[in-house]
N, C-alpha and C positions, 0 to 999 in steps of 0.2 A: 647446568650446575652442580657446585662443587659440592662433593662429599662431606655429608655432613657425620662424624663417627658417632655410632649410635647411645652414649652414654651422653649426651652433647644435647640429643634430639627432645623440641617438646611440641607434646600435642595435647588438643583439647578441646573441651565442647564449648560454642555461646551461642545462647537461644537468645534471638530476637524475636522478644514480644511487643505486643500492642495491640490499640482499638484497630478496627476495621479500617483499610483505608490509610493508616497511618506514614506508610512506604516502606514495610519492610521487603517485601520480595523485592522491589529493586535497589535496597539498600547489598543485600545480599549478592544482587548478580552487579553492580557496581564494586562491588567490593573481591567479589571472585574475577572479572576481567569476563565474564561470557555468563550468555543466560542459561540459570539453571532452573528459576521459577517462573511462571509466567505472572503478568501487570496486567489488571487494566481498572477500568475507572470505578467497576461497580463490587459493593462488599463484597467479601469471602469468596474472593476467586480463590487466592492460596485455603486447598481443603483438607490437606493432609502435611505431616511434619513434609521440608525439601531440605536436603545435604547440601550447601556448597562448602568446597574443600578449596581454602588458597594454602603454598607454601610460601615464607616470608621469612627469609634466612632458616634458622634452625629451627624453624617452629610448623608447624602446620595446623592452622587454624581450620576447625569445621564448624561452619556457620548452620544451626539451625532455622529454618524460614518455618514458623509455624502459624497457624490459622490465626486470624484476628481474633481476638479476645472480646468478648460481648454478653448480653443479655439471652442463655440459648430459650429457643420455645419448641423446636422438633426437632425430633431423632440424629438429622446430622447433623444438626447448632450444636445437638450435645456432645457429637462422640468428635467435630473439627476443635470447638473448646477444651473436650480433654485431652486430644492431642498435643492441643498448645500448651498448657499446666505441663504435660508429660514430659513436653520437651525442657521445659523450665526449670522442672525438677531433676532432671536429669544432667544438667550442663554445671561446666566448672564457672561458667561465667553467664547471668545473665545480662541482656542490653534490654532497655525500656525503650522504645521510639512512639516520641510525641508527635503528633502534626502541631510544631506549633501556630498553624494559623485555625486551627478549631480548637486549640487550648485546653484547659485542665476540666474535659467533659466526664459524664458519669463512666464510660468505659473506662475510661483512665483512670478514676479515681477507686472501684472496684478494684485494678488490676492493682494498685498501690499498697489497697489493704490486704489485698489477698498476700503480695509480697510479703509485709510488714507479717499475717501473718504465718509466714512460713521461715520468718527469719531472713530473711536471703537481701543480702545487698546486692544492689544492683548499678548498670553504668548508665547513665541518663543522656539519651540522643535528640534534640531536639529539631525535627525534621521539615523541610520546606521553609528555613528561616528567610530565603531573599522575599517572599509574600508575606513578611510582619515586619511592620515599625520595627525598630530598635528599642525603644521604652518599653512597649508590650513584651519582645520577646523578654526582655531584662526581668523586667515584672513574672513571666512565665515560669523564668528561671526560677527565680528566688522562691514564687510559690512551691514550687515544687522540692528543692534543693529543701527546703522548712521544713520536710515529710521526715528529715532524718534516716534517710531507705538510699542513699544514691555517693557514692564513693569518690564518681567524676560527673563532670556535663559537659558535653559538646552538643556544638550547634552545624549541623550540616544542610546541605542542599543534596539527596540521594539521585535525583533527577540529573543535575548538574556536574556532581563530583565534587562539588565542593569543601570541605571541611575534613574528610576523609582521611587523609595521611596521618592528622596526629590521633582519631583514633583509631587504625588499626595498628598502629604503634602501641595502643595502653592493652590493645586485643594482644599482642603478641610478646608482648611482656608479663602478662597474668598468665601467659599458655604453661601449666607446668609441666616439671620436665619427664620423660614418656617416650615409650617407640611411635613411631607412624600409623596410624588406622588404614591410610589407605595409601596407594601406590602412589610416588609424586608425581604423576601426568594426568592425576585424576582429578576433575574438577566438582563430580556429583553423585551419589550414591541410587541416582533413579535409572532405571534401566532406559535403553532409546525407547521402546515399546509407550512407555509410559509417557516419557519426555515428548514424543509424538503427539501423543492421545490430547497431551496438558498444550500442545503451543495450538493444536485445532481448537480446542475450544477458547484460549485465548480470541482465537480471531474471530470467533461463533461470538463471543459477547463483546467484541469492538465494532464490531459491524451491522449485529442486532441491536436497536433502540427501544425492545419491548423489556421488559421485565421480567428475563427467564433463566436468571442463576443457578436456579435451586432447580430447574423445570428441565436444566440440559445437561448431559456428561456425553464425553466423549470416549471410546473405546477402541484398542486399534486391535482387529481382528485378525489380520494377517501382513507378514513379515516379508517380503520374498527376495532372496539376492539373487539381481542378473550377474548372466553372466560378462556382461560389458563395466560391469562394474554400479551399476545404478540399482538405486531400490524399489519395488513395488509395496507401496502401504496401501493396504484398506480399513477404512476405518467405519463407525458406524457411531452416529450423534442419536444417543438415546434422548426422548422429550417424552413427555406425561402422559400428552391429552393430543386427540386427532389434530384439532383445532390448531396445535403449535406447530403440526406438519406444512404449512403453508407459508408461515414464518419465518420458521427456516431456510425452504425454499425458494422462496420467493418468486415475483410474476415470471413467469417462464425459466426458472431458475436460475437467475441474475445472483438471488443473494447465496444459494450457495456453492455457485462458482466464483464468484467472489472470496470467501470462506478457503476453497480450498487453493486458487490461485495465490492466497497471504499465505497461506499455511504452506505449499512449497514451496515457495519464497525462500522463507525462512529456514525448513527446514533441511534444504537445500545448501542455504549458506552457511547451517551448525554443520553438517554431515560432509559438507565440501564436494560430493556429489549430483549426479542428477539424481531427481526424487519422482515417481509415477504416486500421486496420490488420489484415491479413490474413495468420495463421500458418498453414504449413505444415509438415510434419514428414519429408524424406525420409533414406533411407538414401543415405552416400556413402562408404564403406568405407574408399578411397584418399583420402580430401579432405587427408591430412596428407602425402601424397605426391604431390599437383599442382602441377606448377611453376605453373600459371595463379593458382592460390591463393597462393600467396606471392609473384607478382608485385603482384596485387592489393593485399597488405598492404604491400609497399615491402622485403618482406624477400630474403634472398639464398636461395635453392633449393640452391646449391651450396658451402654454406660448411661 
């Protein structure tokens, strides 16, 4: 990369906000060009703020992938929603991502109202446009644009990578002058131990058909660098009830083996080396109410 003089450098935070399952993590991964945030069809897969960092000419664009914003019901819900709004309030630019197929639902309407209250303008990004007829899409764009909140409107498919170039161009143009906050070869602020735990959590969500998103979390307990260049990673999948253990382990251990194999394959691709992954399942009934767990995720326990 050509050396950029200090006085020409640009750097800014762009918060990606939206309702659950709008595709925020998919968009961040697509823009960064590698996986920095996990993705699954289950709502509230993203539990804490994740930064995706990309270099675009003289600009370092720091994408803030936030948890989905919805009406919270429990402590973890409240902490995640608070993290999302904190990410938005601290950002130089806000992008509201809307699932075009779902349309202008109650969750998105509540986000629009809160942005209005905060007097924050935003960039509107309609996602999954390939699944919506053109007439419906134009009607949705007009309804949202009429709110008087949005400076620009983009129509994309984050999953397919369609329409991302014009969006990235605008995000780069709006990045303020200032020094880069991260080394230019860094793509995320997430420590490897946490990223590894998140990848295993993603694979668990994808493999398990029962609704366990809130009942399950993953922690990396040990990371050992081996002399041959490989890594041994020991992780614990925490569940809330003994009855959930059989679901995660599966008959003859087939489910836990499948989760481990999928996680190991992705970790080896990301780390570009061999990984020895060992998974254990433990019951920790109160993990959602432990202050230490929230601190590890950067969430406010007392919100």
